[in-house]
N, C-alpha and C positions, 0 to 999 in steps of 0.2 A: 748510463747517463739519463738523468731525469730532466723534465721541463722546468723552466723557471717558476711556473705556477705551482708545480709539485714541491719545489724547493722552498717557495715562500710559504706554503701550507706547513711544511715540515718545521720551519724555524719560528712560527707563530702559534702553532697548536700546543695546547697543554703546558704553556709556559707558566711557572709559578710566579706570583709576585713576591717581592722582597718584604722585609719587615717594615712595620710602620713606626714612625717617630714624630715628635713635635718640632715645629720650626716657627720662628718669629715671622710675622707677615713681611717684614722688610727684607728677609733673606729667602723668600719663597719662590722668586722668579725661576721658571724652568722646572720647578718640582711638580709632582703629580699628587693631586688630592687623594687621601686615602679615606676620607669622610666627607660627607656632605656638608656644605656650609649653610646655616640657617640664620635668618635675620633676627636680630633682637629688637628691632623697632619697625614702625611703619615709615614708609618712604613715599612721598614726603611725610614727615611727622606731624604736619598741620597743613591747613589750606594756605597756599601761599601765592603771591602774585608772580605771574609769568613774565611780566614786563614792567618797565617804569611807567608810572602814570598815577591814576587816581582811583582809589577804592570807593565805589558808589553803590547806591541801590538803583537797580535798573528802572524802577518806577519813577525815579526822579531825573532821568537823563534828558528830558525835554527842556529843562529849566536851569538857570545858573545856580551854582551851588557854593555854599560856604566851606572853606577848608578848615577843619578842626584841629589837625595835627599832621606831622610828617613822621612816617614810619620807616626807619632804616632797616636793612637786612640785619638780623641777629637781635633786634629788639622786640619787646612785647607791646602791642598796641595799648594805649591808656584810655581811649575813648571808644564809644559806640556810635556807629554811623546811623543816624536817624534821618527822618524826612528832611530834605533840603540841605543836607550836609555831605561831605566826602572827606577822605584822607589822602594826602599825598603819600605814595607808597613807592618803594624801590623793589627791583626785581629780587625775588627770593624772600621778601619780607612776609611776615604772618599777616593774613588778612584779618582786618578788624571785624569785631561782631557787628552784625547788621548789613555789611556789604555783600552783595551777590555778583559783583563783576568789577573788572579793573579796565579803565579806559587808558589806552595808550597815550602818553604825553603828546605824541604827534597828532592826535585826534582832538585836542583840547585847545582852548584859547583863554589866557588870562585876562580878565576884565580890569578896568581901572579901579573899580571898588573892591578889588582883592578877591572877587569871586572867579570861579572857573566855568567856562561854557563848554558844553560837550558838542563837538562838531559832527560826530558820527553816533547817533543814538542807538544804531543798530550794531554796535560793536560786539565782538565775541567776548565771552566771559573772561578770557585771559587769566585764568586761575588753574594752578596745579593743586589738585585736591588731595587730601590726606589719604595715604595708602594706596593711591592709583598706581604706583609703580610696583611697590613691594609691601606685603602685609607682614606684621609681626608673626614669627614662626614659620614663615615661608622659606622653603629651600631655594637659595639663589644660585648656588653652584653645586653640581652633582659630583659625586665621587668619581675619581679617574680622569678629572679634568687636568689637562696640562696647562699650568698656570702662566699666563701672560700678563702684561702690564694692566690691561682692561679688567682682568679677573682680580688683580690686586685692588683696583679701585673700588670694585664692588665689596671686597672683603673689608676694606677700610670703612666703607660707608656703614656696614652693618656690625662693626666692632669685633671682627675676627682677627685680633691682634696676635693670636698664636693658633696654628692650624696643624692638622694631622696630615702627614704626607708619607708617601712610600720612600724607603731608603734609596739613596743614590746607588746605581750599580757600580760595583768596584771592578774596574776593567784594567788588565795588564796588556800592554802591547810589546810585541817582539818583532823584530826583522830577523831573517835568516840568511846566512850565505857568507862564506869566506871572501867573497869578492867585494864586501860592503866595508866601507869606513864611515865614521861619523862626519857630519858636515863640516866641522871645524879643522878637518885634516885634509892635506893634499893628497889625492888618490895616487898610488903608485901605479906602474904599468899593469894592466889587467884588472884594476880596481875601479869601483865607482862609489860615490857618495850615497848614504842611506837617506833617501827621500821619503820612503813609505812610513818611517817611524814618526816623523813629526806630523806627517798627513793624518795618520790614523789616531795618533794621540789627540789631535785637535778636533777631528771629526767626533770623536767620543766625548771630548771635553764640552763642545758646544751643545751636546744633548744634556748636559748637566751631570755627566757620570764623574766619578772619582777615579782618576786615571793614573797608573803608574807606567812608566817606560821601563822595560826590562832589559833593554839593550839588544845587541846583535848576537844571535845564536850561531856558533861555528858550525860548520858542516860535518858534525860528528853525532852518531846516535847518542853516545854518552853525555855530551854536552846539552843536546837537545832534551834528554830525559831529566837531567839534573836541573835545568833551568825552568823547565815547565812544571816539574814536580814542586819546586819552590813556589812558583807563582800560584799554584793550585790552592795553597794554604790560605791565601788572602783574598783571591779573586773570585767574583761571580762569573766573569767572562774573561777568557784569554783569546786575544787576537794575535795571529801571526801572519806574516806575509813571506811567501816564498817557501821552497823546500817541500812541495806537495805534488809536483809533476811526476814524470817518469824516469828522471835522471838517476845516475848511480848514487848521487849524494842527497836525494830527496828522502830523508828519514822521517819526516814529521808524521804521516799517516800510521806508520808501524809503531812509533813512539807513543802515539796517542792511544792506540789500542793496548799496548803494554801497560799504560796508565789507567787502564779500565775505562776509557771513554767509549761509549756506544757510538760508533760511526754511522750517521744517518744517510749521508751521501757524500761522494767524492768528485763527481763531475756533473755539471749541469749544461743544458743546451743554451748557453748564453755567450755572446761575443761582444767584449772580451770578458773573460771569466770563467772558462770551461773548467779548469782545475780549482774547485773550491770544496773544502772539507768542513763539514759540521758535525759535531759530536756533542754528547751529554754524558755527564757522569753524576747521577743524582740531581741536585739542583745547581750544578755548575756546568757551564757550557764552553765549548771552544769552536772558534771558526778561523780556519786557515785559509787565507786569501792568497790569489796569485801574487807573484813577485813584481810583475810590471805595474808601474804606479797608476795607470789608467784603469787597469783591471781591479787593483785593490781599492781604489776610490769608488768605482762603480759598485763593486759587490758590497762594500760597507753600506753604501746608501740604499742599495736595493734589498739587501738580506740582513746585514748586522744590525742596522738601525731599527727596523720594525721588531727584531728579536729582543734587543736590549730595552726598547721602550716598554714591550710587554712585561719585562721583569720589573720595570719601574711603575707598572700599573696603567700605562697608556696604550691604547689600542691604535697605534700609528698605522696608517695606510697612505701612501703617497697618492697625492691627487693627480690624475692624468688629464690633460687638456689636449684638445684638437686644434692645430693651426695648419695652415698651407705651407708646403715647401716653397722657398723662394728660388730654388734652382733645381734642376734635374739631379738625381742621385743614382749611383750605380754600385754594386759590389759583386765580387766574383763568386763567393761561396754563400749559400743561403740555408745551411743545415741548422743554423742556430739563430735564436732571437737576438738582434744586435741593439745595443745601446750606444748611439753615437753622439759625441759631443757637438754642441751646435750653439749658435747665437740666435736668439729670438728677438726680432725688432719689428718695426712697422711693415717690412716687406715680407715677413714670414720667417720660416725656419732655415737658417743658413748653416749647413755643416761646416765645422772648422777645418783648416788643413790638418789632416790626421793620418799619420804614417803608420799607425798601429798602436798597441797597448803600451809600448815602451816610450812613446812620444810624449815626454813628461810635461811639456808646456801646452799641449793641445787643450787641456782643461782650463788654463788660466784666463782665457777670454770667454769660454763658454758659460752660458747661463741655464742651459737646458740640456737633457739627453733626449733624443728622439729615437723611437722604436722602428726597427725594420723587422717585419714578422718573418718567421720561418717560411722558406719557400720563395721569398721575394728577392729578387736581385735588382730590379729596376723600378724607380719611383720618378713620377713626372712633376715638373714644376706645377704648383697649384694643387697638387694632391694633398689631402688632409692626412696628417700624421699625428700619432700620439706623442706628447712630450711631457716630461715631468721636470720641474725646476730643481736646480742644484745650488 
């Protein structure tokens, strides 16, 4: 049995990136840049007004000024601001030649003769200067950036209408076990509905993976081998839940070895999630998760997610925060690092009612997992704990 830290290192080291491809900007959300984005223009592309007001010469601010034109955003000034003159200007409009400041409209007064009086001669310049944000040829987004809406805005501004990204990871999800039936069926006696399938499919889907659901693998070595072998042809990653513990029908580890997967680990000192199998065959990967739903959810978030993101070019590492416990917390066994579902609110970290890794709805209200270190059984209200958002 290895530690969680050792397992995390194993699933993130020497992971190859997938091939590159082009995608339109509008379809790039959630993809990972495979090439730096370079600006083709200066930003701003010209000196422009940062406020609505009057474009003036600072030397003239002590006296009333004639208004020579009105400059709207998107238009080019037609006149030069000379001594005794100013131009009415809108936010974002090009600064006219001769002006060296923009006086906010709130700091001016229109006189009866049509001139404008400056009420605050010590005004700021209120100018956004050419190229002060971005220079032409400047790298605005580095390769390996996970694209979010704000990154798309930057790319739109610099004309990156088509970008190079890493290919989406192809993930096949299986559940295992003769006790499972699909959610649309009424379970017979001794059966339960398959909840892990849809959970894992959508955990991978919201990462931007291309996901296939392979169905339920019956509890036979032959079926396990046949279905995994078929998925191997298309997949970069095969995710399974169940069939990996010490039971008579837990065939998955032996089948994976028969299919030439190099098994890196089979148990980790994590609660829940001790029986977790990770293997590699060339540039293809398999992760077999525990069958109980909280275990499979947690291990996907803790280990599968960083591994799959590495394939897609993104060095994902979960951010851990410290918050105080809102209540005392106790557990009986302390040999493993525990990740406990909890609700983080203004009072701190509140563990949810949690009866074990099969307690399927314990995660439905939780927004964090909090860590209980190895060797710790008791934690007091107010004690700082590490949490990660889910």
